[in-house]
C-alpha positions in Angstrom: 162.8 37.2 -28.4 159.8 37.2 -26.1 159.7 35.0 -23.2 156.5 33.1 -22.5 155.0 32.9 -19.0 153.9 29.6 -17.7 150.2 29.4 -16.7 151.3 28.9 -13.1 153.2 32.2 -12.8 151.4 35.1 -11.1 150.8 38.3 -13.0 153.1 41.2 -12.4 151.7 43.8 -10.0 149.7 46.6 -11.7 151.8 49.5 -12.8 150.7 53.2 -12.9 149.8 52.8 -16.5 147.3 50.0 -15.8 145.7 51.8 -12.9 145.0 55.0 -14.9 141.6 55.3 -16.7 141.6 54.4 -20.3 141.9 57.0 -23.0 138.3 56.6 -23.9 137.3 57.2 -20.3 139.4 60.3 -20.1 137.9 61.6 -23.3 134.4 61.0 -21.9 135.3 62.9 -18.8 136.7 65.8 -20.8 133.6 65.9 -23.0 131.4 66.0 -19.8 133.4 68.9 -18.5 133.0 70.7 -21.9 129.2 70.1 -21.7 129.2 71.5 -18.2 131.2 74.5 -19.5 128.6 75.0 -22.2 125.8 75.0 -19.6 127.8 77.5 -17.5 128.1 79.8 -20.5 124.3 79.7 -21.0 123.7 80.9 -17.4 122.3 84.4 -17.0 125.0 87.0 -16.3 123.8 87.6 -12.7 123.9 83.8 -11.9 127.3 83.4 -13.6 128.7 86.3 -11.5 127.4 84.7 -8.3 129.0 81.3 -9.1 132.4 80.6 -7.5 135.0 79.6 -10.2 138.6 80.2 -11.1 139.3 83.5 -12.8 140.7 81.8 -15.9 137.5 79.9 -16.4 135.4 83.0 -15.8 137.5 84.9 -18.4 137.2 82.0 -20.9 133.4 82.0 -20.5 133.2 85.8 -21.0 135.3 85.5 -24.1 133.0 82.7 -25.4 130.0 84.9 -24.9 131.7 87.7 -26.8 132.8 85.5 -29.7 130.4 85.4 -32.7 132.0 83.1 -35.3 131.1 79.4 -35.2 134.7 78.1 -35.3 135.8 80.7 -32.7 133.1 79.5 -30.4 133.9 75.9 -30.9 137.6 76.5 -30.1 136.7 78.6 -27.1 134.4 75.9 -25.8 137.3 73.4 -26.0 139.4 75.9 -24.0 136.6 76.2 -21.4 136.7 72.4 -21.2 140.4 72.6 -20.6 140.0 75.2 -17.9 137.3 73.1 -16.2 140.0 70.5 -15.4 141.5 72.8 -12.8 138.2 73.8 -11.3 136.2 72.2 -8.6 133.2 71.0 -10.7 130.7 70.1 -8.0 129.8 73.7 -7.1 129.5 74.4 -10.8 127.2 71.5 -11.4 125.1 72.6 -8.4 124.8 76.1 -9.9 123.7 74.8 -13.2 121.2 72.4 -11.6 119.8 75.2 -9.4 119.1 77.3 -12.4 117.5 74.4 -14.3 115.4 73.5 -11.3 114.3 77.1 -10.7 113.1 77.4 -14.3 111.2 74.1 -14.0 109.5 75.3 -10.8 108.5 78.6 -12.5 107.1 76.6 -15.4 105.1 74.4 -13.1 103.7 77.4 -11.3 102.7 79.0 -14.6 100.9 75.8 -15.6 99.2 75.6 -12.2 98.0 79.2 -12.6 96.6 78.4 -16.1 94.8 75.4 -14.6 93.3 77.4 -11.9 92.1 80.0 -14.4 90.5 77.4 -16.6 88.8 75.8 -13.6 87.5 79.1 -12.2 85.9 80.0 -15.6 84.5 76.5 -16.1 82.9 75.7 -12.7 81.3 77.6 -9.9 82.6 75.3 -7.2 86.2 76.2 -8.2 85.6 79.5 -6.4 85.0 77.7 -3.2 88.1 75.5 -3.7 90.1 78.7 -4.4 88.8 80.4 -1.3 89.9 77.4 0.8 93.3 77.2 -0.8 94.0 81.0 -0.9 92.0 82.6 1.9 94.0 85.9 1.7 92.9 86.6 -1.8 90.2 89.3 -2.6 87.2 87.1 -3.4 85.0 89.9 -4.5 87.6 91.0 -7.1 88.1 87.3 -8.1 84.3 86.8 -8.7 84.2 90.0 -10.8 87.1 88.8 -12.9 85.6 85.3 -13.3 82.3 86.8 -14.5 84.1 89.0 -17.0 86.2 86.1 -18.3 83.1 84.0 -18.8 81.4 86.8 -20.7 84.5 87.1 -22.8 84.5 83.4 -23.5 80.9 83.4 -24.7 81.6 86.4 -27.0 84.8 85.1 -28.4 83.4 81.6 -29.1 86.5 79.8 -30.3 88.5 83.0 -31.1 91.2 84.5 -28.9 90.4 85.2 -25.3 90.0 88.8 -24.3 91.3 91.1 -21.8 89.3 89.7 -18.9 90.9 86.2 -19.5 94.4 87.7 -19.2 93.4 89.8 -16.1 92.1 86.7 -14.3 95.4 85.0 -15.0 97.3 88.0 -13.7 95.2 87.9 -10.5 95.8 84.1 -10.0 99.5 83.9 -10.9 101.0 85.6 -7.8 99.0 83.4 -5.4 100.0 80.2 -7.1 103.6 81.3 -7.4 103.8 82.1 -3.7 102.2 78.8 -2.8 104.7 77.0 -5.1 107.7 78.6 -3.3 106.4 77.5 0.1 105.5 73.9 -0.8 108.7 73.0 -2.7 112.0 72.6 -1.0 114.8 75.0 -1.8 117.7 73.7 -3.9 
């Protein structure tokens, strides 16, 4: 028979069972580790090799990348999640974040180069702004490329852009990419 506590009695001190996270919380944490493991498996091989992690985890990721069947990959990903429990996850999170941030920076630099190309073809004053922003560039070559891209644009009239359009982009891209690396902080 159970005994009833009076409302004036104090509760018993918390035991180890009550101080532990709930089963749902533990499952969420394990799922998060498995998602991080999936992100690690998607890293390029050179970045993965440069990342510090336990050998068992590295072997599990290598095996995942070699596995082709859906069920085998699913099970291997669960095993990666299990191996993640023994690993220090912060350096692994930082490695994944650095790769994602790097690709975002590259995408922004490419968009910026496309914007510069469109401005240079559309307006004459864009050449002056370019010269102020990138004084080390060869302005004579840039003017020649802009003239050719404008001529291509009038000939193509709604069709695909020609070789000069692509050449102008190839000229602009390294300057914009270099400026992007100097203006954004390193991860």
